[in-house]
N, C-alpha and C positions, 0 to 999 in steps of 0.2 A: 203460727207466726208469733213471735214475741219481741218486745222492745224494752231496752233498759234506758231510762232517762236519768242520767247522772247529773244532778243539779249541783251538789257539793255545798260545802259550808261557805263562809264569807270568802270570796275570791281575793287572793292576795293577802290573806290574814296570817299566813304562815302556819295555820293549824291544819294538821292532817285530819282525815276522816276519823281516824282512831282517837285523836285528841278531842274532837268534838263529841264523839259518842261515849262520854263517860257516864252513860246511863244504861240501865238494863234494857235489853231490847226484846223482852218477852211480855206478851199480854195474854193472860189466861182467858179462856172462853172465846177465842177467835173461832169463827165457823165460816170458812170460805168454801162454798160448794158450787161456785159458778165461775166461768172462765173470764179471764181478762188478760191483757198484755202485761209483760213484766213492767213494773212501775218502780220508781225510786222516790222515796219520801224523805230523803235527806236534805232538809232545808234549814239546818240549824243556824241560829243567829250568833250565838256566842257559846263558849264552853260553859256547860251548865252542870254543876255538881248534883248528883242524885240524892234524893232523900233516903232515909233509913230503909233498909230492906223490908219489903212488904209483899205478901202473896198476891195482892192486887197490883201487879206490876203495870206501870203506866208511864213509859218513857216519854219525855217531852218531844223528842225528835229521833226518828229511827229510820235507817235505810230498810226498805222492804221490797220484796219481789213477789209476784204471783204468776202462776203459769198452769198449764194443764197438759196432760198426756193422754193419748188415745188408748193406751194399754197399761195394765198394771206393771209390766216389765219396764216400759219406757218411763213411767212415773218413778220407779225405783232408781233408775239411772239418774233421772233429774234430781231426785232427793240426795243421792250420793254426791252429785256434782255440787249441789248447793252446800252440803256439809263441808266439802273440800274448800269452798269459797268463804268459809267462816259464817255461814248462815245456819239457822235452825228452823225446822218446820214448826209452825204454830197453828196451822189449820190443815185439815184433811177432809176431803169430800169426794163423793162419787155421784155423777149424773147417771141415774139408772136408765134414762132414755137413750143417751148417746154412748154410754159406757166410758165416758171420759173421767179421768182422775184429776182432781184439782188440789193445788197446794198453795199456801201462803207461807213465805219464809221471812224471818226477821234477822237482821244482823245480830249475831250471838255475842253480845257484850254484857258482862255481869257487872254488878256493883263493884266499885273500886276496892272495897275492903276484902273482896274474895278473889278467887282465881279468875282468869280472863274470860273463860267461857263456861256456860252451863253444859252439863252433859244431858243428853236427851235421847229418847228412843221413839220410834213411830212404827206402827204395824197396821196392816189393813188386810182385807179379804180373809178375815178369820171367822171360824164358826164360834158360836157362843162359848163353848167349853174352852176353845183355844184362847179366846179373849180373856176369859176369867183366869186361865193359867198364867198368861203374861202379866195380868194385873196383880196376881198373888206374888209372882216372882219379883216384881219391881216395887211393891208397896213399901218396903222398908227404907229404901233410899230415894225413891221417886214419888211424884204425885201425878195423878191424871189431870190434865188441863183441857183436853178436848177429846170428844168422841163422836162417832158417827155410826148410824145404822142404815143399811141400804139393802134393797131386795133385788136379787138377781136370780129369778126363778129357774133359769136354764143352767145355773152353775151348780156343781156338786159340792156345795158348802153346807155342812150340817145336814139337817133333815128337810128343811123347807126353803133353802136358797137365801135365808136371811144372813147377811154379812155384817161384821163389826170391824171398826177401826178406831185407833186412838193414838194420842200423843202423851208421853210421860216426860215430865221435867224433873231434873235433879232437885232434891229437897234438903239441902245442907242444914237449914234452920230447923228441920224436923217439925214443920208446921203440921198440925192435925188436919186430916182431910178425910172425906168420904166420897164414894161414888156408887152409882148403881146403873146397870144397863137396862133393867126392866122395873119400872115403877108403874103400878096400875092406878087407874083413876081414883079408886077408893082409898088408896094408900097415900096419895100425893100430899094432901094438906097436913095430915097427922105427922108424916115423916119430916116435912119441912118445919113444922112447929117444934118438933123434938130437936132438930139440928140447931134451931135458933135459941131455944130456952132451956132444954134439958141437958145439953152437953156442956162440959167445962173443959176447955174453952168453947164458947159459942162459935158456930160456923157461919159463913156467908156463901151463897151460891155464886159460882163463876161460869157455869156452863149448863144449859138446859136444851134438850132436844125432844121434840115430839115426833112420833112416827106412827103410821097406820099399819097395824098388824092385819095383813090380808086374811090370815087363817082364823084368827080370833074375831075379826071384824070389829076391832075397837082400837082406840088410841092408847098407845103406851108411851112412856117417857123414859129418858135417860138424863142423868145430871152428874155434876161434880161440885163439891163443896170444899172450902178450905178455911182454916182458922181465921177468925175475924180479928186480926191483930189491932187494927185501927178502930175497932168498935164502931164501924160505920152503920148508919141506917141503910136499909135496902128494901126492895120490894120485888117479889117474883109473881108473875101473872101468867096464865095459860088459857088456851081455848078461846082467845079473843077473835072477833072478826077483824078485818082490816080497819074498819071505821072505829071499832072499840079500841084497837091498838093506837090509832092516831090520837084519839081523845086522851087515853091514858098517858101517852108519851108527852103530849102538851102539858098535861097536869103535872107530871113528875118533873119536867123541865122547870116549870114555874116554882116548884118546891125546892129547887136546887139539887136535883139528881141528874145523873147521866146514864145513858143506856150502855151497858157493857156486853150484852148478848141478846140476840134475837133469833128466833127459829120459826120458820114457816113450814107447815105440814098439812097433810090431808086429814080431814075429820069427817068421814062418812059423806064424801063427795063435795065438801066445801073446804075453803082454805082457812086454816086456823093459825094463830100467832101466839107464841110464848116469848116472854122477855124478862130480863133482869135489869133493874136499875139500882145504882148505889149513889150515895152522897158524892157530889162533885166537889170534893175538898182538896184535890190535888192542886198545888200551886201553879199559877200560870206565869212562867218567866217571860212569856212572849207579850204579856199584856202591856207592859211598859217598856218594850224592847227599844223604842226609839228615844226614850228619855231616861232609861236606866232604873225605872221604878217597877215595883211589883205590888199590885194592889191585893194580891192574895186570892183573887177570884179563880175558880176552876177553869180549865181550858175549855174551848168551844167543842161542841159535838153536834152531830146531825144524824138523821136516819131516813131511810127510804124503804117502803114495802110496796108490794103490788107492782113490781117492775117486770116487764117482759125481758126476755133474754137479751134482745138488742138494746133496749133502754138501759138495762143494767150495765152492759159493756160501755155505753156512752157515759153513764153516770160515774163510773169508775174514773174515767178520764177527766170529767168535769171536776170531781171532788179532789182528785190529785192536783189539778190546777189551783183549786181554791185553798190548798194547803192542808188537806186531811189525809189520813190513812184509814183503811178499813179495820175495824176491831171486831166485827162480826158479819159474816156473810152466810146466807142460807138459801138453799134451792129445794124446790118441790115441783113435781110434775103439776102443770097448770090444772087447777080444779075449780069448778064453780065460776068460771069466767074470770078468775083472778090472775094476776101476774105470778110468775114462778120464782121471783127473786126478791130477797130482802137484804138490807145492809145497814150496819151502824158504823159511824165514822167518828174519829177523834182528831182534834187539832194536832197537826204534826209539824207546823212551821209557824212563823210569825205572820203569814199572809192574812189569816182571819182576823188578826188583831191590828192590822195596818190601819192607821187613822184615816187615810184617804181612799180606802177601798170602795166605799159606797159611791163617792164622787167619781172615781174612775169608771165604775160600772155605768153610772148615769151618762158620762161622756160618750162611752162606746155605744150604749143603747140609743142615744140621740143621733149619733152618726149613722148607725145602720138604718135607722128609720128615715132620717132626713135625706139620705142618698140612695134609698131603696137597694141596699147592698145584699147580696146573697149571704155574706158572712164577713166578720171582722175579728181579728185576734190581736192581742197586745200583751207585752211583757215589759216590766219596769224593774230596773235595779237601782237601789238607792243606798249609798254608802256601802257598796259591795254586796248587798243582800237582795235576793229576788223577792221584792215586797209584793209583787202583783203579777199575775198572768191569768188571762181569761180568754174565752172565745164566745162569740154570740152569732146567731143565725145558723145557716146550713152550709156545710162543706159540699153536700149533695142534696139539692132540693127534692128531686124525684124520689130518692130513697129515704128522705127525712132523717139524714144523719147530721147531727149538730157539729159545728166547728168547735175546736178547743185550742188551747195554746200549744198543742203538738200536732195540729193539722199542718201539713206541708203545703206551702204556697210557692208560686213563682217569685223569685227575688227581683226579676227584671234588672234594672240598672244598679240595684244594690249589690249585684254581683261584682261591680267595679271595685269597691273597697276590698273585696276578697282578692282581686287581682293585685291590688297594692300590697296587701299583707303577704301574699305568696311571693311577690317580687322581693320584698325585704327579707323574708325567710331565706330565699335563695341567695341573696346578697350576703347575709350573715354566714351562710355556709360556704361562700366563696365561689358559687356557680356563676354569678353575674355581677356586673357593676352597673347599676341602673343609670347613673349619670354619665359614665364614661363610655359604655358600650353602645354603639350604634346598632339599630335593628338589623342593618345590612351585614353586621358581623356574623349574624346567625342565619339570615335568609337571603336568597339571591334576588334582591330587590333591584329595581331600576335606579338610575343615577339620581332621579329626583328625590329619592327617599334618603334624606340626610338626618332623620330624627333619631334620637336616642330612646332607650326603653323608658326613661323618665319622661321624655316628651310625650310618649304615648299615654302614660299613666295620667299626666296632667292635661291631656287634650291639647297639646301643643305640637302635634305631629302633622297637622294639616291633612289628615286622612278623611275621605268622604264619609258622610253619616247618612245611612238609609237612602232617602230619595235623592240626595246630592250625588250619590255614586253613579258612575256611568256603566257599572257592571251589575249583574243580578246579585241579590243577597242570598239566593238559595235558601230562603227561609222555610221551604217545605221539604227540604232534603235533610237527611241525617248524615252527620260527619263523625267519624270515629276519632278524629284528632283536629287540633287547631291548624296544623300544617295542611291537612287535607282540605279544610275549609278555605284557608288562605289561597292555596293553589287553585281551587275551584273558582274563586272570585277573581283570579288573575290579578291580584294586587301586586304581583311582582312588577307588572308594567303599568299599573294604574297611575295616571297623572295626579299630582297633588292639586288641591284647591288653589285656584289663582285669584279668586275674588275674596274680599274681606267678609267677615261674618256680618249678616244683616240683622239688626236688632229687631226684636218683637216689641210689643207694646210695653213690656216690663223692663226692656233694656238689658236682658241677660243672654241674648243670643240663642234662646231656646223657646219653644212654644209651650212654656209652662207658666203657671200663674202665681198668685200670691204665696208668700212664705217659702218659695223655692230657695234652696241653698244658693248662695252667690248672687242674689238679686242686686242689681246695680242700676243707677240712673244712666240714661243714654249719654249724658255729658261726661260721665266719668270713664267710659269705656276706652281702652287703648289697645289697638291691635298690633302694636309694634312700631318699629321705626319707619316702615313703609306700608301705609294702609292700602296700597294698590295691589298688594299680593300677600299671600299667607306664607310667612317664613317660619319654618320648623324651629321650635324652641323660643320663638319671639312673638308668637301670635296664638290666640286661643280659638280653637274650633272643636266643639263637642263632637265626639265620634265613638260610637259603639264598635264600628268596624276596626278602629285602631286597636281595640283590645283583642281582635282576632289575630292581628300581627303580633301583639304582645304575647299571647298564649303560644303562638307558633315559635317565637323566639325562646320562651321558657322551655318548650319541648326540645328544641335543638340543643339548648345549653345543658340539659339534664339527661336527655335520652328517654324521657318519661312523658306520656301523654298528659295533657293538662288536667283531666278529671282525676287521674291517679295522683297527680301532684297535690291537688286539693285534698284528696283523701289522706295521703301519707304525711303531708305537712301540717294540716289543720284539723280535719275531721276526726281522725283516729287519735292523735296524741292529746287532743284537748276535749275528747268526749263530745264532739259536735256532730253526732252521727247522722242527723237529718240534713246536714250541709253536704250537697253533692250536685253533680251535673244532673239537670232534669232530663229524664228520658221517659216520655209518656207512653212508650211502647211497653214499659214495665208496669204491671199491675201493683197498685199500692192503695189499700182501702182507706188509708189516712191522708191521702193526697186530695186536696180540694179540686173539684171539677171547676172548669173555667167557664165564665159566663159573659154574655154581652147584654147591653141594655136594650129593651124593647118596650116602648111605651104602651103597646097594645096588650101586654101580658100582665096578669096579677098573680102573685104567689103569696102565701102566708108563711110567717116564721113561727117557730116555737118560742115560748117565752119563759121567763123566770116563774111567773104564774100567769094564768090566762087573762086575768083582769088588767094586769099592769103592763104587759108587753105583747102587743099584737101589731105587727108592721106589715106593710104591703111591699112586695118587690115586683119589679118588671124585668125579669132576668130570663134569658134563654141560654140553656147549656149548649156549648159548641160541641159538635160531634167529633169523635176521635177515632182514628183508624191507623192502619199500618202506614209508615212514612213512605213518601215517594210522590213525584209529580203526577203520576198517572192514577193515583188513588183519590177519587173525588172526596171521600170522607175525610181524609187527612188534611185536605186543603182548608178545612175550617179551623184547624189548629196549627199554628206555626211551630216549627221545631227550632229551638234556639241553640241547637248544637253548633251553628255556624259562628257563634261568639260566646263560648261558655263563660269567659271572664267578663264579658261585656253585658250579657243579659241572659245567660243560660244556666244559672244555678238555681237550686231550690233549697228551702229550709223551713223549719217551723219557727215561730216567733220566739219561743223560749231559747232556742239555740242562737238565734240572731241577736237577741239582747245580751245573752251570756257572752257571745263573741265580743260585743262592744265592751263589756266589762273586763274581759280578759286582756283586751288591748289597752284599755285605760290603766289597768293594774300592772302593765309590763310583763304579763305572763306569756304572751306569744312572741313578742319582740323585746330586745333590749331597749331601755329607755331612750338611748340616743337614736336608735332606728325609728322608734315610734315618733319621737319629736320631729325627725327629718321627714317622715311620711306625712305628718299633719301640718308641716310648715307650708305657707303659700309658695308655690314653685317658682313663680316669677313675679316678684312684688310690683314690677312696673307694668304688668298687664292685668286689666280687669275684663271679666270677673275673676276673682281669686280662685285658684284651684290648687289643692294639694295633690299628692301622688296617690291617685285612686279615690281620694276622699274630697268632699267639699268642705271648706272651712269658711266661717263667717261669724257674725254676731247676730243674735236674735234679741232685739230690744236691749242691746247693750250686754248681753250674756254670750260668752264665747261658746261656739257650737261647731262640732265636726260630725260628719256622717254622709248620708246619701239618700236620695229618693229614687224610686223607679216605677215605671209603668209600662206595661205592654199588654197584649191580648190576654184577657183573663187574669191579670195580675197587677197588684199595686202594693208597694212596700215602702217603708221609711225606717231608717235607723238614725237616731240622733244621740250624740254623746255630748254631755255638758261637763267638761273636765273639772271646772272650778267647783262645781256642786256635787261631783261624784254621782251623777245620775245618767242612766242610759234608758232610752225609750225606743221600743221597736213596735211597729204596727204593720199588719198585712191584711190583704183582702183578696178575694178571688174574682174581682171584676175591675176592669179599667174604667174609671169614671170618664164622663164626657169632658171634664175640664182637668182631669189628671191630678186633682189636688186633695181629694177627700182623705186619703190616708196620711199625707203629710200634715194636713190641718188637724187630724185626730191626734197625731203625735204631739203637735204643738199644744193642743188643748190639754193633753195629759200633763205636759210640762207645766202648764199654767196651774193645773190642779195641785202640783207639788210646790207652788209658790216660788219657782226658780226663775220665772220670766214674768 
């Protein structure tokens, strides 16, 4: 399985991905020999001109993907497909335990003074003589930037099963370079000193690999060097223990260096580490991205070693959220009790430099602790840029799988704004007229149903809501369409609500607490001209079931089931691929398990580090099984297919926030449609509701969005149009007061000083 997370440049900026990526997209010395999902690191903030061509290529922001294949043939096809998509392979690796082939590809964009693309070649499964032959053939016009050695004892490669692979990059500047596939322990230091001091020009290492030679029973090394055009200081170390590497890494960071390559390898039954550091002199255009300044500091970087296979996979997702790309990944069969993976990371977006990052982290950590949540994830757009996205806690407590900003959660009632967007997309296409079309124009409803599609969107249709309905909600059944669900509920003949809405203690007509959208005082509420009955179009009555009828009308108007409409009108054209109908019958390792609160249970969370973040949770995972009223296991988890647009969609928080920004920037709808969708539907009726969205002011600041809560899900989407800010927060447990996620979103807004 793989996933591509297309984040994009500034939304609505008018810059294409190609415009933004006027930087070279190759980094020499990348070593990715461990699996991860396809990632996208394109989070550029502005068009950035690249510096002079240098062999130590270090683009500030680059789109990148990583994937693996189970056979050499499949990997070759994957590589061909990536090349056809304008990508180039920068990392090659083979897991000798699973026989999986791993690759990392970067978008192949060269310096603007040269041709658009680098030419490059990659070869693997070569015997030593074959590798040397390829290297000799290419050395005049190319240079070796990455190599790998791996042992497949049952393969007929060479004499001993030792295989070689490498990546060669076009070398139009004719930089001097050297490489070797076999460097012995006694040769290592002398050769390195010669490359640094005896050659003219001097060289700098860009790739180092250690490997255990089973036949010779000793460590051997491979490396690649290139002309030190920038005359940078560097350091190369080998045969370190994990602790020694950690100490050296901290020391080099304090001295102003960055890690460009790391290799883990077996050394007589223990795990050893080799690494290359260079001066971190590359300018950081992200450092002052919010005020237009550039203090000249090198961009941020990070490193992890001693990771298990699972921990590495989770770390890749976390680091991507934090705004980094991998610049070196290494894999070794676990030895000496150590983890099998190591990775180095480079800042790839402005997120690590965002001034409010630490405060946002603290807000979420406080919330997950204060509310005993299994997990919480959040994403923020500011001035069109994805300045923040993180996840904390567990998406699955039992399996110890951390949440991140691409963990899929239930949207609950945040599905309703999607229903509004979809309606206006269909209206712009001429399929419906939201204000003129009555729902009965599409569905065989009883005479009492005089509501329009817009009435349903604004909760002015007088349709029953959950317990108020006199028919079953069918919440444990699975429906393939909104029409099927509406027919099963017998809403064709359902009587409308005859009693006015009864206010709760907050005066908003819903059992929801502080900071809820549309909160009003009891004295201000107005149910319409006749408070003795609910009149469609003239009175407010919140109803998720009304969105079942809405979805059924969309289906009848278009001939397409509502989940396909969401996919065709929103998810696919706008790269919001996590946005879809929730179907928990389908296995998804990145979907959050859903939990309920149990005061008698304690669980621990993982932390940023053990001393700073230890929280206790009282969460019980709800069992899941095949749908159906006769299946006892399924009845612990409700199926929200009965109202896909009311409460039945799922998404990860990054897509949710990005959707808000796309709407704000008029990328999904025309501006006139967006304004109509966000306008209060009936100014004479309180609480104010727009079409699918809530609209109000928060401490004097205009806000649109929606909150949602259901079994195992809590979500909030807030858009602050005047400040060009979007905040989205999600969790995998419904709180007892239903307000923790919306309060978290508000606190994040406070962090941004907009309220």
